[in-house]
Each structure stands twice: as C-alpha cells, then as structure tokens.
C-alpha positions in Angstrom: 0.3 0.1 0.1 3.4 2.3 0.6 3.8 2.3 -3.2 0.1 3.0 -4.2 -0.6 6.5 -5.4 -4.4 7.7 -4.8 -6.6 9.1 -7.9 -6.4 12.5 -6.7 -3.1 12.6 -6.3 -2.4 11.1 -10.0 -4.7 14.1 -10.9 -2.4 16.5 -9.4 0.6 15.0 -11.0 -1.2 14.7 -14.8 -2.9 18.5 -14.6 0.7 20.4 -15.5 1.8 17.5 -17.7 -1.8 18.2 -19.6 -1.6 22.2 -19.4 1.8 21.6 -20.9 1.1 19.3 -24.0 -1.9 22.1 -24.6 0.2 24.9 -24.4 2.6 23.2 -26.6 0.1 22.2 -29.4 -1.3 26.0 -29.3 1.8 27.0 -29.7 2.4 24.8 -33.0 -0.9 25.5 -33.8 -0.6 29.5 -33.9 2.8 28.8 -36.0 1.4 26.6 -38.9 -1.8 29.7 -38.5 0.9 31.9 -38.8 3.3 30.8 -42.0 0.1 30.1 -43.4 -1.3 33.4 -43.4 2.1 35.2 -44.7 2.2 32.5 -47.6 5.0 30.5 -46.2 3.1 27.4 -46.7 6.2 25.5 -46.9 7.7 26.4 -43.5 4.0 25.8 -41.6 4.3 21.8 -43.3 7.7 21.7 -41.5 5.9 22.8 -38.3 2.9 20.5 -39.1 5.5 17.6 -39.5 7.4 18.0 -36.8 4.8 17.6 -34.1 5.2 14.9 -31.8 1.5 14.4 -31.0 -1.0 15.9 -34.2 -4.1 16.7 -32.9 -7.2 17.3 -34.8 -6.8 20.9 -34.6 -3.5 20.6 -36.1 -4.8 18.3 -39.2 -7.8 21.2 -39.6 -5.3 24.1 -39.5 -2.8 22.5 -42.2 -5.7 21.4 -44.5 -7.3 25.5 -43.9 -3.9 26.6 -44.6 -3.3 24.8 -48.3 -6.4 26.4 -48.8 -5.7 29.8 -47.9 -2.4 29.6 -50.2 -4.8 28.3 -53.2 -3.5 24.7 -53.1 -6.6 22.5 -52.7 -5.2 19.2 -54.2 -2.6 19.2 -51.2 -5.6 20.6 -49.0 -7.6 17.5 -50.2 -4.8 15.0 -50.1 -4.4 15.9 -46.2 -7.9 15.5 -45.4 -8.5 12.5 -46.6 -5.1 11.3 -45.0 -6.8 12.6 -41.6 -7.2 9.8 -38.8 -10.3 11.4 -37.6 -12.7 13.9 -39.0 -15.4 15.8 -36.9 -17.9 18.3 -38.5 -15.2 21.6 -38.3 -13.0 19.6 -40.5 -15.7 18.7 -43.1 -16.7 22.6 -42.8 -13.2 23.3 -43.3 -12.9 21.5 -46.8 -16.2 23.2 -47.7 -15.5 26.9 -46.9 -12.2 26.3 -48.6 -13.1 24.9 -51.5 -15.5 27.5 -51.8 -12.7 30.1 -51.0 -11.0 29.0 -54.1 -14.1 29.3 -56.6 -14.8 25.2 -56.7 -18.2 25.1 -55.8 -18.5 22.0 -57.8 -16.3 20.4 -55.5 -17.7 22.1 -52.2 -21.2 20.3 -53.1 -19.4 17.3 -53.6 -18.2 17.7 -50.4 -21.4 18.9 -48.7 -23.5 15.6 -49.9 -21.2 13.3 -48.2 -20.6 14.8 -45.2 -21.8 12.3 -42.0 -23.3 15.0 -40.5 -23.7 18.9 -41.4 -24.6 21.9 -39.1 -26.0 25.5 -39.7 -22.2 26.4 -40.4 -21.9 23.7 -43.2 -25.0 24.9 -44.7 -24.5 28.5 -44.8 -21.0 27.8 -46.4 -22.7 26.0 -49.4 -25.1 29.2 -49.8 -22.6 31.4 -49.5 -20.4 29.5 -51.9 -23.4 29.7 -54.8 -24.0 33.3 -54.0 -20.3 33.9 -54.5 -20.4 32.3 -58.0 -24.0 33.9 -59.3 -25.9 30.9 -58.8 -28.5 32.4 -56.8 -31.2 30.1 -57.8 -29.3 27.0 -56.4 -28.6 28.7 -53.4 -32.4 29.7 -52.5 -33.0 26.1 -53.0 -30.4 24.9 -50.9 -31.2 28.0 -48.4 -35.2 26.8 -48.1 -34.0 23.0 -47.4 -31.9 24.4 -44.3 -33.4 22.6 -41.5 -32.0 25.7 -39.2 -31.1 29.4 -40.3 -29.1 31.6 -38.4 -28.7 35.5 -38.8 -25.7 34.8 -41.3 -27.8 32.2 -43.4 -30.4 34.9 -43.7 -27.9 37.6 -44.4 -25.9 35.5 -47.2 -29.4 35.0 -49.0 -30.0 38.4 -48.8 -26.9 40.0 -50.1 -27.7 36.8 -53.0 -30.9 38.2 -54.1 -29.6 42.2 -54.2 -26.3 40.9 -56.1 -28.7 39.5 -58.7 -31.4 42.9 -58.6 -34.0 41.1 -57.3 -34.9 43.6 -54.8 -38.0 43.4 -54.4 -37.5 39.3 -53.6 -35.6 40.4 -51.3 -37.4 43.0 -49.4 -40.0 40.0 -48.9 -36.8 37.9 -47.3 -35.8 40.5 -45.4 -39.3 41.4 -44.1 -39.6 37.4 -42.5 -36.4 37.5 -41.2 -36.6 36.7 -37.5 -33.6 38.7 -36.8 -32.4 41.9 -38.2 -29.1 42.7 -37.7 -27.4 45.8 -38.3 -25.7 44.0 -41.2 -28.8 42.8 -43.2 -30.4 46.3 -43.0 -27.4 47.9 -44.1 -27.3 45.2 -47.4 -30.8 46.3 -47.9 -30.4 49.7 -47.8 -27.2 49.1 -50.2 -29.5 47.2 -52.7 -32.3 49.8 -52.5 -29.4 52.7 -53.4 -28.1 50.4 -56.5 -31.5 50.4 -57.6 -31.8 54.2 -57.7 -34.7 53.9 -54.9 -33.3 56.4 -52.4 -36.6 57.4 -50.9 -37.0 53.5 -50.0 -33.4 53.1 -48.5 -33.4 56.2 -46.6 -37.2 55.2 -44.9 -34.9 52.0 -43.8 -31.6 53.4 -42.7 -34.0 56.2 -40.6 -35.9 52.9 -39.0 -32.6 51.1 -37.9 -32.9 51.2 -34.3 -28.6 51.2 -34.1 -26.3 52.2 -36.9 -22.5 51.5 -37.0 -20.5 53.8 -39.4 -21.2 51.5 -42.5 -24.7 51.8 -42.3 -23.9 56.2 -42.3 -21.4 55.4 -45.5 -23.6 53.2 -47.1 -26.6 55.8 -46.9 -24.0 58.3 -47.9 -22.6 56.5 -50.7 -25.8 55.9 -52.2 -26.7 59.0 -52.6 -23.4 60.2 -53.6 -24.1 57.7 -56.7 -27.4 58.8 -58.0 -26.1 62.4 -58.0 -27.6 63.8 -54.7 -24.5 64.8 -53.8 -25.9 68.0 -51.4 -28.0 65.9 -49.6 -24.9 63.2 -48.9 -23.1 66.6 -47.3 -26.1 67.4 -45.2 -25.9 63.5 -44.1 -22.2 63.5 -43.8 -22.0 66.3 -41.5 -24.4 64.6 -39.1 -22.7 61.3 -38.4 -21.4 60.6 -35.3 -18.2 59.2 -36.1 -16.2 59.3 -39.5 -13.7 56.9 -40.8 -11.3 57.0 -44.1 -14.2 55.4 -46.4 -16.8 57.9 -45.1 -14.7 61.0 -46.2 -13.3 59.1 -49.2 -16.8 58.4 -50.9 -18.0 62.3 -49.8 -14.8 63.3 -51.8 -15.7 61.5 -54.6 -19.3 62.5 -55.3 -17.2 65.9 -55.2 -14.3 64.9 -57.6 -17.0 62.6 -59.9 -19.8 65.6 -60.4 -16.7 68.1 -61.3 -17.0 70.0 -58.3 -13.4 70.1 -57.8 -13.1 73.3 -55.3 -15.2 71.4 -52.6 -13.7 68.1 -53.2 -10.1 70.6 -52.4 -11.5 71.7 -49.3 -13.0 68.6 -48.0 -9.6 67.0 -48.8 -7.6 69.4 -46.9 -9.9 69.0 -43.9 -9.4 65.5 -44.0 -7.7 64.4 -40.8 -6.7 60.9 -42.7 -5.7 60.7 -46.7 -6.3 57.6 -47.8 -4.6 56.5 -50.9 -7.9 56.1 -52.8 -9.2 59.8 -51.6 -5.5 60.9 -52.9 -6.1 58.6 -56.2 -9.4 60.3 -56.5 -8.0 64.2 -56.4 -5.2 63.3 -59.0 -8.5 62.5 -61.1 -10.6 65.2 -60.2 -8.1 67.9 -60.6 -6.9 66.1 -63.7 -10.3 66.1 -65.0 -10.7 69.4 -64.5 -7.4 70.8 -66.3 -5.3 71.8 -62.6 -1.9 69.2 -63.8 0.0 70.4 -61.7 -1.9 70.5 -58.4 -2.8 66.9 -59.3 1.2 65.9 -59.6 1.5 67.9 -56.1 -0.8 65.5 -54.5 0.9 62.6 -56.4 4.0 63.6 -54.9 2.7 64.0 -51.5 1.7 60.4 -51.5 4.2 58.2 -49.0 2.7 55.0 -50.1 1.2 55.2 -53.4 -0.5 52.1 -55.0 -0.7 51.1 -58.5 -3.9 53.1 -58.9 -1.7 55.6 -57.9 0.8 55.7 -60.5 -2.3 54.9 -63.1 -4.2 57.8 -61.8 -1.4 60.3 -62.3 -0.3 58.7 -65.8 -3.7 59.1 -67.2 -4.2 62.6 -66.4 -0.9 63.2 -68.2 -2.2 61.4 -71.6 -5.8 63.0 -71.4 -4.5 66.4 -71.0 -1.7 66.0 -73.6 1.1 66.0 -71.5 3.0 63.0 -73.4 6.2 63.3 -72.2 6.0 63.5 -68.7 3.5 60.6 -69.0 6.0 58.7 -70.5 8.8 60.0 -68.1 6.5 59.2 -65.1 6.1 55.2 -66.5 10.0 55.3 -66.8 10.2 56.3 -62.4 7.5 53.9 -62.1 9.6 50.9 -63.6 12.5 52.0 -62.4 11.1 51.8 -58.7 9.7 48.5 -59.1 6.3 49.1 -59.3 4.2 46.6 -61.3 2.7 48.0 -64.4 -1.5 47.4 -63.6 -3.8 47.4 -66.9 -5.4 51.0 -66.6 -1.4 52.5 -66.5 -0.1 50.0 -69.5 -3.1 50.6 -71.9 -2.8 54.9 -71.1 1.3 54.3 -71.9 0.0 52.8 -75.1 -2.0 55.6 -75.7 0.9 58.0 -75.5 3.0 56.0 -77.7 0.8 56.0 -80.6 0.5 59.8 -79.7 3.9 60.7 -79.7 5.1 57.7 -82.3 7.3 56.4 -79.1 8.2 53.0 -80.9 10.7 52.0 -78.3 8.2 52.8 -75.3 5.8 51.1 -77.5 7.5 47.9 -77.9 8.2 47.9 -73.8 4.9 48.2 -73.1 4.0 45.5 -75.2 6.3 43.1 -73.8 4.4 44.7 -70.2 1.4 42.9 -71.9 2.7 40.1 -72.9 4.3 39.2 -69.2 0.9 39.8 -67.6 -0.9 37.6 -70.3 -3.0 40.6 -71.2 -1.9 40.7 -75.0 -4.8 38.0 -75.4 -7.7 40.2 -75.0 -9.2 41.7 -78.1 -9.3 45.5 -76.8 -5.5 44.9 -76.0 -5.1 43.7 -79.8 -6.7 46.8 -81.5 -4.7 49.3 -79.2 -1.5 47.6 -79.9 -2.4 47.5 -83.7 -3.0 51.3 -83.3 -0.4 51.9 -81.7 1.8 50.7 -84.6 0.2 51.7 -87.1 0.9 55.3 -85.6 4.2 54.4 -85.2 5.0 53.8 -88.4 5.3 49.8 -88.1 2.8 48.4 -90.1 4.6 45.2 -90.5 4.2 44.7 -86.7 0.4 45.8 -86.9 -0.2 43.1 -89.5 1.5 40.7 -87.7 -1.2 40.8 -84.4 -3.6 41.4 -86.4 -3.4 38.1 -88.7 -2.4 36.6 -85.4 -5.7 37.1 -83.7 -8.4 35.5 -83.8 -11.5 36.3 -83.9 -11.3 39.7 -84.8 -13.6 42.5 -83.7 -14.7 45.5 -85.8 -12.3 47.8 -84.1 -9.0 45.4 -85.5 -10.3 45.3 -88.5 -11.4 49.5 -89.0 -7.5 50.1 -87.1 -5.3 47.8 -89.8 -8.1 49.2 -92.8 -7.3 53.0 -91.4 -3.4 52.2 -90.7 -3.0 51.7 -94.7 -5.0 54.1 -95.3 -2.8 56.6 -93.4 0.3 55.1 -95.1 -1.3 55.6 -98.4 -1.1 51.8 -98.9 -4.6 51.9 -100.5 -5.0 48.4 -102.5 -4.0 47.0 -99.0 -6.6 49.0 -97.7 -9.3 47.6 -100.1 -8.0 44.3 -99.9 -8.3 43.9 -95.8 -11.7 45.8 -96.5 -12.9 42.8 -99.3 -11.8 40.3 -96.4 -13.6 41.9 -93.9 -16.6 41.9 -96.0 -16.1 38.6 -96.9 -15.7 37.2 -93.4 -19.2 38.0 -92.1 -17.9 40.8 -90.2 -20.2 44.1 -90.6 -18.6 46.9 -91.7 -19.7 50.5 -89.7 -19.0 54.2 -90.5 -15.6 54.0 -89.3 -14.7 51.7 -91.9 -15.5 53.5 -94.7 -13.7 56.7 -93.2 -10.7 54.5 -93.0 -11.5 53.4 -96.9 -12.7 56.6 -98.5 -9.6 57.8 -97.0 -7.3 55.6 -98.5 -8.8 56.6 -102.1 -8.7 59.7 -100.9 -5.2 60.3 -100.4 -4.2 57.9 -103.6 -6.0 59.9 -106.2 -8.4 56.9 -106.6 -11.6 59.1 -107.4 -13.5 56.4 -109.4 -13.2 53.5 -106.6 -13.9 56.1 -103.6 -17.6 57.3 -105.5 -18.2 53.7 -106.1 -17.9 52.5 -102.9 -19.8 56.1 -101.6 -22.6 55.2 -103.4 -22.4 51.3 -102.4 -22.7 52.5 -98.6 -26.2 52.8 -98.5 -27.7 50.4 -100.7 -25.2 47.4 -100.2 -23.6 47.8 -96.7 -26.6 49.7 -94.8 -24.2 52.3 -93.7 -25.8 55.6 -93.3 -23.2 58.6 -94.9 -22.7 61.1 -92.2 -20.9 64.4 -92.1 -17.2 62.6 -91.6 -17.8 60.7 -94.9 -19.2 63.9 -96.9 -15.5 65.5 -95.7 -14.0 62.3 -97.0 -15.6 62.9 -100.8 -14.9 66.3 -100.5 -11.3 66.0 -100.0 -11.7 63.0 -102.7 -12.5 65.3 -105.5 -11.2 68.4 -104.2 -7.8 66.9 -104.4 -8.3 65.5 -108.0 -8.9 68.9 -108.7 -12.3 68.5 -108.9 -13.4 71.2 -106.9 -16.3 72.5 -108.5 -17.6 69.0 -108.0 -16.7 69.0 -104.6 -18.6 72.3 -104.4 -22.2 70.5 -105.7 -21.5 67.9 -103.5 -21.5 70.5 -100.5 -24.6 72.0 -101.7 -26.6 69.1 -102.4 -25.7 66.8 -99.1 -28.3 66.1 -96.8 -26.2 67.2 -94.1 -24.8 70.4 -92.7 -21.2 71.0 -93.9 -18.7 71.0 -91.2 -15.4 73.0 -90.5 -13.7 69.8 -91.7 -15.5 69.9 -94.9 -15.2 73.8 -95.4 -11.3 73.3 -94.7 -11.1 70.3 -97.3 -12.7 72.3 -99.9 -10.3 75.8 -99.1 -7.0 73.1 -99.0 -8.1 72.0 -102.4 -8.9 75.5 -103.8 -5.2 76.6 -102.3 -3.5 74.0 -104.2 -5.7 74.6 -107.5 -5.6 78.2 -107.4 -9.7 79.0 -107.3 -9.6 81.9 -105.8 -13.6 82.3 -106.1 -14.5 78.9 -104.2 -11.5 79.1 -101.7 -13.3 83.1 -100.6 -16.3 81.3 -100.4 -15.1 78.1 -98.1 -12.9 80.7 -96.1 -15.6 82.9 -95.2 -17.7 79.4 -93.9 -14.5 78.3 -91.9 -14.1 81.6 -89.9 -17.7 81.6 -89.3 -17.7 78.4 -87.6 -14.4 78.9 -86.4 -13.4 82.3 -85.8 -10.3 81.3 -83.6 -8.8 79.2 -86.1 -5.6 80.4 -87.9 -5.2 78.3 -90.8 -8.0 79.9 -93.1 -6.7 83.2 -92.4 -3.3 82.1 -93.7 -4.3 79.7 -96.4 -6.7 83.0 -97.8 -3.9 85.3 -97.1 -1.1 83.4 -98.9 -3.8 83.0 -102.3 -4.7 86.6 -102.4 -0.6 87.2 -101.7 0.2 85.0 -105.0 -2.7 87.2 -107.0 -1.4 90.2 -105.5 -4.0 91.1 -103.4 -2.4 93.0 -100.9 -5.0 95.2 -100.0 -7.0 91.4 -98.8 -4.2 90.5 -97.2 -3.9 93.5 -95.3 -7.3 93.5 -93.9 -7.2 89.4 -93.0 -3.8 90.4 -91.0 -6.0 93.0 -89.4 -8.9 91.1 -88.9 -6.8 88.8 -87.1 -5.1 91.5 -84.8 -8.4 92.2 -83.4 -9.7 88.9 -82.9 -6.5 88.1 -81.5 -6.3 85.1 -83.7 -3.0 83.6 -83.3 -1.5 80.5 -85.4 -0.7 76.9 -84.1 3.1 76.9 -83.9 4.5 73.9 -86.0 6.0 71.7 -83.6 7.9 68.6 -84.7 9.2 65.2 -82.4 11.8 62.5 -83.0 12.4 59.7 -80.3 16.3 58.8 -79.7 17.0 55.8 -77.3 13.8 56.2 -75.9 14.0 59.7 -75.1 11.8 62.5 -76.9 13.1 65.6 -78.5 10.9 68.1 -79.3 11.4 71.0 -82.2 9.4 74.0 -82.7 10.5 75.9 -86.3 13.6 78.8 -86.1 16.7 79.2 -84.5 15.1 80.3 -81.3 14.2 76.7 -80.3 15.9 75.0 -76.9 17.8 71.9 -77.2 21.4 70.8 -75.9 22.8 70.1 -79.1 21.4 73.0 -81.2 24.9 74.0 -82.1 25.8 70.1 -83.8 22.0 70.6 -85.6 22.8 73.6 -87.3 26.1 72.2 -88.8 24.2 69.2 -90.1 21.5 71.6 -91.8 24.2 73.6 -93.7 26.0 70.7 -94.5 22.7 69.4 -96.2 21.7 73.3 -97.4 25.1 72.3 -99.4 24.5 69.1 -100.8 20.4 69.7 -101.5 21.9 73.0 -103.9 24.4 70.6 -105.5 21.5 67.9 -106.5 19.5 70.6 -108.0 17.1 71.8 -105.0 15.6 75.5 -104.4 13.8 76.8 -101.9 10.1 76.8 -103.0 9.4 80.3 -100.8 5.4 80.3 -101.6 5.5 78.3 -98.6 6.1 81.4 -96.2 4.1 84.3 -95.9 4.1 86.5 -98.5 5.2 90.4 -96.7 9.0 88.9 -95.5 11.7 89.8 -97.9 13.1 86.3 -100.1 16.2 85.9 -98.5 13.8 85.8 -94.5 11.8 83.4 -96.8 14.7 80.8 -97.5 15.8 80.9 -93.9 12.4 80.4 -92.3 11.7 77.3 -94.1 15.2 76.1 -93.9 14.7 75.8 -90.2 11.0 74.2 -90.2 10.7 72.2 -87.1 10.2 69.1 -89.4 13.7 69.8 -91.0 15.5 70.4 -87.3 14.0 66.7 -86.0 15.2 65.2 -89.0 19.0 66.6 -88.9 18.8 65.7 -85.4 17.7 62.2 -86.8 20.3 62.0 -89.1 22.9 63.0 -85.9 21.6 60.5 -83.7 20.1 57.4 -85.6 22.3 54.8 -86.5 22.7 53.7 -90.1 20.4 51.3 -91.2 17.4 52.4 -89.0 14.5 54.6 -90.5 14.5 57.8 -89.0 10.8 58.3 -87.4 9.8 62.2 -87.3 6.2 63.5 -85.9 4.3 66.9 -87.1 1.8 68.2 -85.2 0.5 70.3 -88.4 0.3 69.2 -92.3 4.2 68.5 -93.4 4.7 72.0 -96.0 5.1 71.2 -99.4 8.8 72.7 -99.5 9.8 70.5 -96.5 8.3 67.7 -98.4 10.5 67.8 -101.3 13.6 68.7 -99.3 13.2 66.0 -97.3 12.7 63.6 -100.6 16.4 64.5 -101.7 17.8 64.5 -97.9 16.6 60.6 -97.9 18.1 60.0 -101.5 21.7 62.2 -100.5 21.8 60.5 -97.2 21.3 57.1 -98.4 18.6 57.2 -95.3 14.8 55.9 -95.0 12.7 58.9 -93.4 9.3 58.4 -92.3 7.4 60.9 -91.1 4.1 61.3 -89.5 2.2 64.9 -89.8 -1.3 65.8 -89.0 -2.5 64.0 -92.1 -1.2 61.1 -92.9 2.3 59.3 -92.9 5.1 59.6 -95.5 7.8 57.2 -96.2 11.1 58.8 -98.0 13.3 56.3 -99.6 15.8 57.0 -102.5 14.4 60.4 -103.7 10.8 59.1 -103.8 7.8 59.5 -100.9 5.0 56.9 -100.6 2.5 59.4 -100.9 3.9 59.8 -104.8 3.3 63.7 -104.1 -0.2 63.4 -103.8 -1.4 65.1 -100.5 
C-alpha cells in the first residue's frame, strides 16, 4: 500500500502535464496558422510534420493553410489522410473549396458529410451566391433545417447581387432577426436601384447604426447624383472613417466640383490612398495638372492606382512626354504596371509615335498575359500603325482570331494613313467576306485611302454602295472624305456641288478640305467662299486666314492681305506653332520652328542643316518660298523654310539614329510642300529612310521618292 498513489494525487500530477501538452499544441498550431497567413506554406508544413502529437485541430489548421494558399489538391490529400474528422473538418473542406471558387467540389463534399450543422449549410449557400448561382443558393437555403442570422444575411445578399430587389425585401421582412449587416445590405440594394426614398426610410428606422450604415447611405446619395443631400448626412455622422471621407470626396470629384473636393480633401484627418487617387483624377479632369502632380508627390505609400491615375491625367491632358517619364520612373522604382497604366502609356506611345516605349509596353502586356484580350490587340495595332511599323501591326492582326470590328477598322485606317490604298481595299474586301458587318469608321478608313491616292472612281463607287449595299448611312465625316477626294483630284467644282446637295450641314472639316483643294488648284472664288464659312464656324482658327492670305498674296491682292491680318489682330487669332519631335534612345526630343528652338545640341543640329543645304543645292534643290508668308523678303523666306521644325528633327535624327535604322519624325501640323521636297532629296543624298507622320498621314521617304507620290 505504501507504493500506491491515490487517484487525487495522480490527477494532480497529470494536470501540469496536460497544461504543458496543450500549450505546446497551441504554440504549434499558431505557428502553422501564422506561416499560412503570410504565404509560407512550406514552413507551415515543416512545423506540422515536426509535431510529436498531432490533434484534430492541427490537421484542420494545416488543411485550412493549404486552401488559404490556393493549393486545394494538397488540402484534399491531407484531409483524406486525417486519422479522424469532425464537423469542423468537413466545414473547413467546404469553406476551402468555396474560397478557391470550386463550388462543384464543395457540393460533393457537402453531400457526403456524415453530419451537417448550420455552418455547413451556410458555407454552401455562400459558395453558390459567390459564383452568381443564386437560384441554386435559394433552393438549398429553403431546405436548411435551421437558419441563423448569417444564413439569412448571405441569402439576402445573393438576391440583392442579382438585382432581385423586391424579392430581397420580401426575404428581409420575414427575417426573424434583422441585424445591422442585413439592414445595411438592404439599404445598399435600394441605393443600387436608385430607390433612395426606400433606402432612407430603412436607414431612419434602424434601431442602431454603425459607421458602415452611415457610409452606405451617403454613398447611395453620391452614386445617384444627390451630392448635397449626401453632404448634409455626412455632417451629422456621429463618427467618420476613411471610407466615409473618401465616399463624400468622390461625390465632388465625379461631379466635377473640384473646389469643394479640394476643401474636403484638405480637412481630411487621414488621407487614404484611394482619396488621394480620386483627387489626382479630379484635378486632372479639371485641367489642373500641376495640382494633380502635387498630390501625387505628397503620397508616401503610392499604390499602382496612384501611378496609373497620374499617368492617365498626363495622357488625357496632352502631357505625353511627362506621361512617358513617369512610366519610366514607375519601372525604375519597381512598381508593377497595372492594366490601366499600360493602356494609357500605349495611347501616349501612339500619339508620340514612341516605338521603343511601345515595344516595351507590348512586352509588359505579354508578360502579364493581357495581350490575348481583343481590346488590347486593337490598341496595339493602333500604336504600331501610328508609330509607322505596319509590319508589326499586321502581324498582330493576322495572329488574332476572332477579330472584332475595331481591329478590322484599325488596320484599314492604318493602311489608309500610309497611303497603301490597295492593301486597305484588300482588307476591306476580306472583312466583308468574313461576314463582319462594316460601320461608319470602316468607310472613313476606306474613303480616306482612296482620297490620299487619287482613286476617284473607286472612292465614288464605294461611297455610292455604302447605303444600298452595306446599309451604312453616310454622315458628315463621309462627305468630308468625298469633298477631300474630289478636291485633291482637282474636281473642285464637283466638290462644291456635293456640299450643296448633301443632306447634312457642312462642318469645319468639310470646308477646310475644300479650302485646301482651292489653295492647291488656285481657285480664288471658291477659296473665298470656303474661308468665310470656316471663319464663321471657327473664328479663332488661324488656318483659314493664313491660307486665304497666301492665295491673295500670290494674286497680288495686298489690300485684302492687310485686311485679313488686321482682322486676325482684332480677334486675337494666333497661328498654332509648328512642332516636330523624334524619339532617340527612349527620349523624346521636341523642336519648334526657327533658330530660337531650345535644344542642348542646337549648334550640332545647325551645322548639320548647313551641310544638308550645300548637298541639296548641289542636287538641284531650290527653296519654294510660296510656302512662307508673302510679306517677308526672299532671303528671310529661305531662312524660315530651312528652319522648319521637321527639318530640325530630321537633322537631329541624322546625327543620332544609327545607319540602317529609319529616322521617324512626327509633326503636329501638315508638312509644308517645300519641306516635303527637301526631305525627299535628303533621303536620297544620305541613303537613309525617313518616315514622317504629319497631322494627316504618313510619308515614307526613300531613294528620292515619297510613299504619297506627291499627292497629299
């Protein structure tokens, strides 16, 4: 008896051991959960494998960890190896499948469970709702043997999600317990449908409101354009969080009320990144680009939305170079480019014809697997077309199937801009043969191609067939193409007849096309008619004044020239300065006309221009001073022509672009006739290919010829 131990003594000895074992298991399980949460699932598995005694909680933790890290196969394998399972284990399996969007597997597990509780049923209903299978969720919901407030709320959310708002209200009314979440969901559903009175009635009836309820009601007013009502509610909120402030701020930014947005932004106690991003876009839409950049620079923790917002502002407001510089900075700082920023930069690349940056963005899109999207393919085609790389544009076009109408139109317009009418017409016929319906944009592309190449007969036939064969009603832009087609071909009177007979009102583009044709073919009478119409439509546009002035001057009508110049001064009309740019080693170099242009290598450029002048004279070139204003002396005219922005850009290209690579120059205005003649000769005497994109089209200069065949 002396060696025996009483039961109470044994229990007192075992209790510390149990406490120790339990605390060790808890420590292991918390390590497993922590590693799984931070994505180190292999470390979690090592801890699990090292456990001397694995309880059911440890197995459940490890299975949940695999699901949390999107590894459902390993989770299921481990679940099947479990020595024992309880309802929590099965619920973890169902919830894990639901989180991994594997609702069919979740249902199989649900159907084979030995016992189900309300958590099991609710998890399965949630899975169906999450996948948009609300009818399946509803069927299961009504089969539930018991429901708790979570079950009711999940089902309510499903009905609201698929806009079955009246049925949602019916369910809401019979809910035995309506907690703050259910009431807030119902308010949100009414707000989504624009039924603000019903939403507000529910809000006012709430026995208890939290900050989410208040914010939901404020957001509802904001989303439905009732910003002032939202502000009144915002002012009486008992407490506000970052989401509340941001919702109110977005009401002002989206409504274009930037001053009120700015005041609210300044008053925000904590400026969330989302709010800062909204202010960047708000300032940008209001044209306050410097203020947008100021907000951008003040954000310490920028997210990808911050970068894409600022890039988008630069892109939309014409700050293309700044957009590219910011994109380059984004990459240097190791920020992952998101879809909106890549699309914005692609648009900038197209605008600036920045081929190197465009190729880089294309590579990013491929890496992120965005390039299989039909919209992205269309944007890429447009970018390569505008950068003058038609071969690459056509490769993307040919590789992509099925093609949408935007892709077809992009490649047709691309061929048109490059003066490749046969290729444009061939793609047009392929498009029709493929069964793809044409639209107005298609015919703008095809008719432009005919216009740029003098294909009058083909253009007239296509125009006549638009309505009868393709069921596309001709609009103003199609008549503009036809006026341009006839005018370029010297059929100026026919163009005027078309304007007088067409069923739509002639706009500035149509009269501008006629005026340009009158200048080329020196039709004084119609030029005056077109110019006066243009001055009525666009009194601040300098183009008609200058064209008419030059026509008067060529005819010696100096009094009329003086009168036009006087009118320009009175109306404060100024000519848009000519600007050209060229990309060299991913940097865009801008040039304006004249020796006043600011460039660090201006002296080298001027030396190259002098050298070219000598070579051009030896080749028989003499400047055509009819392209300069007629009230300056002849020597000044020649000097002015030699310093046009496109010549400066070409000279810089000759200095910097390696032999064998084309020199790509862009100009914001139409290339002048004298520069066109000079660049043809420069291409010949230097043996270089020069691609010039002006406001209208592309010119490919090689061996003394231009792709436009001097018809532009």
